[in-house]
Wavefront OBJ file of the C-alpha trace (Angstrom):
o trace
v 137.234 106.088 -160.870
v 135.564 107.043 -157.555
v 138.625 105.849 -155.619
v 140.914 107.933 -157.823
v 138.818 111.044 -157.279
v 138.830 110.547 -153.505
v 142.595 110.128 -153.476
v 142.921 113.401 -155.376
v 140.755 115.472 -153.034
v 141.843 113.871 -149.730
v 144.978 116.056 -149.426
v 142.812 119.146 -150.002
v 140.485 118.104 -147.168
v 143.474 117.589 -144.881
v 144.840 121.022 -145.761
v 141.461 122.605 -144.981
v 141.266 120.963 -141.576
v 144.886 121.927 -140.858
v 144.108 125.553 -141.750
v 141.109 125.709 -139.409
v 143.085 124.223 -136.539
v 146.199 126.332 -137.080
v 144.170 129.539 -137.407
v 142.744 129.047 -133.927
v 139.143 129.073 -135.172
v 136.951 126.569 -133.389
v 135.045 123.968 -135.364
v 131.813 124.280 -133.418
v 129.762 121.245 -132.572
v 127.540 119.980 -129.775
v 129.521 119.665 -126.523
v 130.514 116.035 -125.915
v 130.086 116.524 -122.167
v 128.684 119.211 -119.889
v 131.352 121.121 -117.961
v 129.974 122.903 -114.902
v 133.229 123.829 -113.174
v 133.555 124.638 -109.449
v 130.972 127.401 -109.102
v 127.814 125.316 -108.476
v 129.401 123.486 -105.550
v 130.914 126.726 -104.245
v 127.377 128.096 -104.082
v 126.063 124.928 -102.436
v 128.859 125.016 -99.858
v 127.873 128.630 -99.103
v 124.262 127.704 -98.297
v 122.776 127.529 -94.823
v 122.035 123.976 -93.720
v 118.715 122.792 -95.148
v 117.081 119.885 -96.927
v 117.677 121.706 -100.217
v 121.396 121.897 -99.462
v 121.500 118.177 -98.704
v 119.729 117.425 -101.977
v 122.164 119.556 -103.946
v 125.212 118.120 -102.170
v 124.173 114.661 -103.322
v 124.297 115.808 -106.951
v 127.965 116.771 -107.009
v 129.037 113.885 -109.236
v 126.257 114.265 -111.773
v 125.843 113.090 -114.478
v 124.821 116.367 -116.093
v 123.055 117.038 -119.360
v 121.849 120.003 -121.377
v 118.561 121.515 -120.198
v 116.185 124.128 -121.606
v 115.530 125.343 -118.058
v 119.018 126.880 -118.332
v 118.869 129.851 -120.716
v 122.084 131.698 -121.493
v 121.761 135.449 -120.998
v 123.992 136.971 -123.716
v 126.123 133.823 -123.566
v 128.183 133.572 -120.379
v 128.989 137.240 -119.639
v 130.085 136.686 -116.056
v 133.479 135.887 -117.613
v 133.212 136.334 -121.412
v 132.345 139.452 -123.449
v 128.626 139.233 -124.114
v 127.137 138.205 -127.453
v 130.399 136.793 -128.750
v 130.903 133.390 -130.321
v 133.126 132.345 -127.443
v 130.641 133.479 -124.795
v 127.925 131.339 -126.356
v 130.191 128.341 -126.871
v 131.016 128.510 -123.157
v 127.300 128.688 -122.308
v 126.555 125.607 -124.416
v 129.386 123.725 -122.720
v 127.737 124.619 -119.404
v 124.532 122.931 -120.492
v 122.390 125.879 -121.547
v 119.684 124.466 -123.775
v 118.667 127.851 -125.176
v 121.039 130.605 -126.333
v 120.253 134.288 -126.874
v 121.076 136.869 -129.520
v 119.869 140.384 -128.751
v 119.113 141.648 -132.239
v 119.718 145.132 -133.570
v 120.721 146.493 -136.993
v 123.531 148.264 -138.802
v 123.490 151.221 -141.192
v 122.981 148.821 -144.100
v 120.082 147.147 -142.219
v 121.943 143.949 -141.402
v 120.981 142.217 -138.143
v 123.700 141.779 -135.521
v 123.928 140.591 -131.907
v 124.309 143.440 -129.428
v 122.486 144.171 -126.181
v 121.561 147.651 -127.398
v 121.875 149.534 -130.639
v 123.787 152.251 -128.828
v 126.212 150.324 -126.598
v 129.297 150.041 -128.819
v 131.183 152.607 -126.725
v 130.931 150.352 -123.652
v 131.016 146.874 -125.225
v 133.671 147.239 -127.957
v 136.917 149.079 -128.642
v 135.299 151.547 -131.073
v 136.519 154.632 -129.193
v 140.124 153.539 -129.796
v 139.592 153.139 -133.549
v 139.044 155.540 -136.472
v 135.372 154.521 -136.366
v 135.018 156.691 -133.246
v 134.419 159.545 -135.674
v 131.077 157.931 -136.529
v 129.792 157.914 -132.947
v 126.693 160.083 -132.504
v 128.233 161.481 -129.317
v 132.028 161.479 -129.100
v 133.828 160.753 -125.853
v 133.578 163.555 -123.320
v 135.772 163.350 -120.216
v 134.334 163.700 -116.752
v 134.162 167.180 -115.258
v 133.232 168.430 -111.828
v 129.608 168.675 -112.938
v 129.194 165.959 -115.582
v 130.159 162.267 -115.797
v 132.194 160.991 -118.735
v 130.040 159.981 -121.676
v 129.889 158.689 -125.256
v 127.319 157.078 -127.523
v 128.168 154.839 -130.453
v 125.484 153.012 -132.447
v 125.483 150.026 -134.744
v 123.152 152.025 -137.003
v 126.041 154.389 -137.810
v 128.241 151.555 -139.109
v 128.088 149.190 -142.044
v 128.201 145.496 -141.307
v 131.809 145.371 -142.474
v 132.736 148.185 -140.092
v 130.874 146.533 -137.213
v 132.710 143.254 -137.773
v 136.058 145.056 -137.612
v 135.512 145.962 -133.954
v 136.905 143.999 -131.039
v 134.462 143.085 -128.261
v 135.238 143.703 -124.597
v 133.558 143.179 -121.259
v 130.706 145.681 -121.121
v 131.345 148.682 -118.923
v 132.252 152.375 -118.886
v 133.857 154.467 -116.151
v 131.837 157.664 -115.568
v 134.753 159.248 -113.680
v 137.258 158.824 -116.522
v 139.128 161.717 -118.083
v 140.690 159.626 -120.883
v 139.278 157.162 -123.391
v 141.505 154.411 -122.011
v 140.196 155.041 -118.517
v 136.617 155.181 -119.769
v 136.594 151.807 -121.489
v 138.586 149.945 -118.812
v 135.648 149.572 -116.462
v 135.115 145.848 -115.961
v 133.480 145.213 -112.557
v 135.862 143.668 -110.030
v 133.776 140.480 -109.869
v 134.146 139.830 -113.606
v 137.341 139.138 -115.519
v 139.266 140.079 -118.659
v 140.922 136.661 -118.916
v 138.773 135.582 -121.853
v 138.426 138.818 -123.829
v 141.441 138.826 -126.114
v 140.309 136.543 -128.955
v 136.528 136.836 -128.879
v 134.431 137.545 -131.973
v 131.322 139.618 -132.642
v 128.393 137.907 -134.372
v 125.747 138.719 -136.914
v 122.286 137.309 -136.250
v 122.719 134.761 -139.030
v 126.077 133.697 -137.616
v 124.459 133.193 -134.218
v 121.804 130.948 -135.764
v 124.407 128.796 -137.476
v 126.547 128.620 -134.354
v 123.662 127.730 -132.025
v 122.428 125.120 -134.477
v 125.873 123.531 -134.562
v 125.934 123.533 -130.748
v 122.632 121.681 -130.622
v 120.683 124.354 -128.718
v 117.471 126.268 -129.283
v 117.200 129.982 -130.000
v 115.810 133.023 -128.178
v 116.458 136.204 -130.177
v 115.351 139.512 -128.679
v 114.202 142.295 -130.989
v 115.870 145.316 -129.382
v 114.366 148.760 -129.387
v 115.905 150.997 -132.031
v 117.825 154.086 -130.912
v 116.959 155.719 -134.225
v 113.565 156.823 -135.428
v 111.608 154.169 -137.274
v 111.149 153.723 -140.195
v 114.927 153.619 -140.711
v 115.982 154.008 -144.339
v 112.604 152.616 -145.344
v 112.592 149.769 -142.790
v 109.511 149.891 -140.548
v 109.232 148.288 -137.121
v 107.185 145.473 -138.659
v 109.811 144.994 -141.378
v 112.393 144.716 -138.598
v 110.329 142.132 -136.711
v 109.773 140.141 -139.901
v 113.443 140.290 -140.864
v 114.320 138.550 -137.597
v 111.946 135.670 -138.330
v 113.067 135.450 -141.959
v 116.616 134.633 -140.842
v 115.357 131.469 -139.115
v 113.317 130.481 -142.140
v 116.348 130.956 -144.375
v 118.400 128.631 -142.170
v 115.631 126.009 -142.039
v 115.123 126.286 -138.280
v 111.836 124.737 -137.047
v 109.570 127.386 -135.445
v 109.277 125.197 -132.347
v 112.978 125.731 -131.668
v 112.688 129.536 -131.633
v 111.502 131.733 -128.753
v 111.500 135.319 -130.127
v 111.402 138.031 -127.455
v 110.485 141.695 -127.229
v 109.693 144.293 -124.572
v 107.113 145.738 -126.980
v 103.774 143.980 -126.927
v 103.139 145.205 -130.485
v 106.068 143.068 -131.719
v 104.677 139.998 -129.962
v 101.233 140.580 -131.443
v 102.767 141.065 -134.904
v 104.446 137.646 -134.698
v 101.252 136.046 -133.377
v 99.314 137.525 -136.296
v 101.804 137.206 -139.152
v 103.987 134.292 -138.076
v 101.732 132.210 -135.810
v 104.052 129.187 -135.634
v 106.800 131.434 -134.266
v 104.353 133.666 -132.404
v 103.005 130.872 -130.212
v 106.407 130.805 -128.462
v 107.026 134.554 -128.509
v 108.128 135.841 -125.111
v 106.666 139.129 -123.867
v 109.445 140.733 -121.847
v 107.350 142.628 -119.344
v 108.897 146.057 -118.935
v 105.959 147.537 -117.042
v 108.081 147.426 -113.884
v 109.604 150.699 -115.140
v 106.290 152.514 -114.708
v 106.165 154.635 -111.569
v 102.890 153.146 -110.371
v 103.950 149.522 -110.890
v 103.468 147.246 -107.880
v 103.790 143.429 -108.156
v 101.120 143.147 -105.457
v 98.573 145.363 -107.218
v 97.039 143.963 -110.391
v 95.607 147.352 -111.352
v 99.168 148.647 -111.808
v 99.979 146.134 -114.561
v 97.459 146.398 -117.346
v 96.528 144.630 -119.565
v 95.806 141.871 -117.078
v 97.318 138.408 -117.349
v 94.042 137.002 -118.648
v 93.803 139.782 -121.243
v 97.299 138.940 -122.445
v 96.264 135.313 -122.833
v 93.189 136.348 -124.797
v 95.506 138.243 -127.191
v 97.399 135.016 -127.855
v 100.387 135.647 -125.579
v 101.680 132.377 -124.138
v 104.963 133.443 -122.516
v 105.717 136.308 -120.142
v 109.126 137.248 -118.745
v 109.562 139.775 -115.934
v 112.781 140.263 -113.905
v 113.322 137.973 -110.912
v 112.326 140.528 -108.276
v 108.845 141.001 -109.770
v 108.025 137.326 -109.120
v 109.128 137.189 -105.487
v 108.359 138.808 -102.144
v 108.904 138.119 -98.428
v 106.044 136.936 -96.254
v 105.494 138.123 -92.677
v 108.110 135.679 -91.389
v 110.748 136.774 -93.917
v 110.367 133.707 -96.119
v 110.711 134.037 -99.906
v 107.357 133.374 -101.596
v 105.662 134.135 -104.958
v 104.322 137.633 -105.551
v 100.725 138.388 -106.526
v 102.063 139.012 -110.056
v 103.522 135.492 -110.182
v 100.325 133.925 -108.867
v 98.185 135.801 -111.404
v 100.424 134.779 -114.310
v 100.297 131.154 -113.240
v 96.517 131.167 -112.795
v 96.170 132.558 -116.323
v 98.252 129.664 -117.684
v 101.029 131.931 -118.879
v 104.416 130.264 -119.211
v 106.819 132.255 -117.035
v 110.475 132.902 -117.909
v 112.634 135.162 -115.735
v 115.920 137.068 -115.813
v 118.739 137.286 -114.862
v 120.486 135.050 -112.355
v 124.183 135.691 -111.626
v 123.978 139.324 -112.756
v 124.043 141.087 -109.398
v 127.593 140.110 -108.570
v 128.430 138.907 -105.025
v 125.343 138.714 -102.803
v 126.952 139.252 -99.400
v 125.389 142.715 -99.084
v 121.847 141.860 -100.095
v 122.303 141.543 -103.807
v 121.384 144.262 -106.261
v 118.613 145.255 -108.637
v 117.541 141.705 -109.513
v 116.850 140.782 -105.887
v 115.443 144.097 -104.691
v 112.064 142.759 -103.529
v 113.711 140.177 -101.235
v 116.913 142.061 -100.437
v 116.681 141.782 -96.657
v 116.761 137.972 -96.950
v 119.866 137.890 -99.152
v 122.979 137.470 -97.012
v 125.382 135.651 -99.313
v 125.946 133.797 -102.570
v 124.402 130.633 -101.152
v 120.973 132.267 -101.383
v 121.051 131.861 -105.165
v 119.834 128.290 -104.965
v 117.101 129.181 -102.472
v 115.860 131.821 -104.917
v 116.059 129.380 -107.817
v 114.202 126.731 -105.819
v 111.284 129.080 -105.080
v 111.191 130.187 -108.719
v 110.920 126.565 -109.851
v 108.786 124.918 -107.184
v 106.444 127.736 -106.168
v 106.372 130.186 -109.086
v 106.641 127.449 -111.714
v 109.034 129.189 -114.105
v 109.796 127.304 -117.318
v 113.284 128.698 -117.677
v 115.774 131.106 -116.124
v 118.201 133.398 -117.924
v 121.632 133.368 -116.302
v 124.949 135.121 -116.856
v 126.664 131.872 -115.813
v 124.532 128.959 -117.040
v 126.300 126.215 -115.069
v 124.553 127.450 -111.907
v 121.097 126.883 -113.395
v 122.125 123.725 -115.278
v 123.321 122.133 -112.032
v 120.056 122.874 -110.241
v 117.891 121.639 -113.118
v 119.800 118.354 -113.363
v 119.770 117.816 -109.622
v 116.010 118.412 -109.312
v 115.308 116.285 -112.380
v 113.999 118.935 -114.781
l 1 2 3 4 5 6 7 8 9 10 11 12 13 14 15 16 17 18 19 20 21 22 23 24 25 26 27 28 29 30 31 32 33 34 35 36 37 38 39 40 41 42 43 44 45 46 47 48 49 50 51 52 53 54 55 56 57 58 59 60 61 62 63 64 65 66 67 68 69 70 71 72 73 74 75 76 77 78 79 80 81 82 83 84 85 86 87 88 89 90 91 92 93 94 95 96 97 98 99 100 101 102 103 104 105 106 107 108 109 110 111 112 113 114 115 116 117 118 119 120 121 122 123 124 125 126 127 128 129 130 131 132 133 134 135 136 137 138 139 140 141 142 143 144 145 146 147 148 149 150 151 152 153 154 155 156 157 158 159 160 161 162 163 164 165 166 167 168 169 170 171 172 173 174 175 176 177 178 179 180 181 182 183 184 185 186 187 188 189 190 191 192 193 194 195 196 197 198 199 200 201 202 203 204 205 206 207 208 209 210 211 212 213 214 215 216 217 218 219 220 221 222 223 224 225 226 227 228 229 230 231 232 233 234 235 236 237 238 239 240 241 242 243 244 245 246 247 248 249 250 251 252 253 254 255 256 257 258 259 260 261 262 263 264 265 266 267 268 269 270 271 272 273 274 275 276 277 278 279 280 281 282 283 284 285 286 287 288 289 290 291 292 293 294 295 296 297 298 299 300 301 302 303 304 305 306 307 308 309 310 311 312 313 314 315 316 317 318 319 320 321 322 323 324 325 326 327 328 329 330 331 332 333 334 335 336 337 338 339 340 341 342 343 344 345 346 347 348 349 350 351 352 353 354 355 356 357 358 359 360 361 362 363 364 365 366 367 368 369 370 371 372 373 374 375 376 377 378 379 380 381 382 383 384 385 386 387 388 389 390 391 392 393 394 395 396 397 398 399 400 401 402 403 404 405 406 407 408 409 410 411 412
């Protein structure tokens, strides 16, 4: 009887597999091998001669494995539209051991992956669709006195409407006088080669995808662009809803590293969801304060030790906050980095490979060491100081193969 039943359903199984393959939808699963591509060795070849370069040259043939030191920043957005399924699948194939979903919400309070609640005008095709009528600020062309602008929020769309949008490489042209000119603003050092068939994700879809890829999770609770409470949902409800999605999918708390720039969110998780809260990452946004100085502890309060006493175990500032140049021009840890380490805070940092080409000193992410940055080869010198001297536990990157290569070569 069992054999008869199997013979009856086998053709149905075959048809299902054929449909998935013919529809072009990937059947996600853990990568069978790590694929780093040519970029890591291009960066090594670009380095000045040093013992570090020799060490890295000897690692060219691998083998390479997945590592939690390599954290995907929005997937692999150096080449793929951020927060798409395809961007994250690429990141996993490049050995990222932790994948990120920046979490915001729709009009019907469903959680979705988007870097900001109000970035749809720059990261999707919404302005070319009828849903443009729902944007809080419609497209305005550039004038002699004002740049082009628009603002479109996930909170103005239902989940179904959000899912109907097509993702694109994030960017907007402030000089544009047409919608087409405004949205075609991909930086010259990125590409549109992999944009055509990418898919937006809900938070739950990201959890299922990352689980199938065999990685861990680092969701970021994004600041709302709307006033909270939103349709009865408070900020604490929002923070809890994020955690509830992992519980519903049966994800162990030890596999989740929830993030927020708001200390109140971190403290909520520590208090209400302690198993998740012990790995909550405080994204330190105090660098935006006018008085902030990585060399002056009085400019970043509460102190590192006070954060630890509140139960915070992880802190994550941008790369430049952790580094400085000494009197000889050598890259060394900042006072901020030293204080965090002395307080036994686990340090994560962001974001490697986001400045574009480094031949002119890099950009925002390398601002504290800019005079020492003279080319792309400096990336591995920066990464080496972050690991060996600062002691970071992980690095967010827009192209995870760079960080995966280093971690494997150094034996992390």
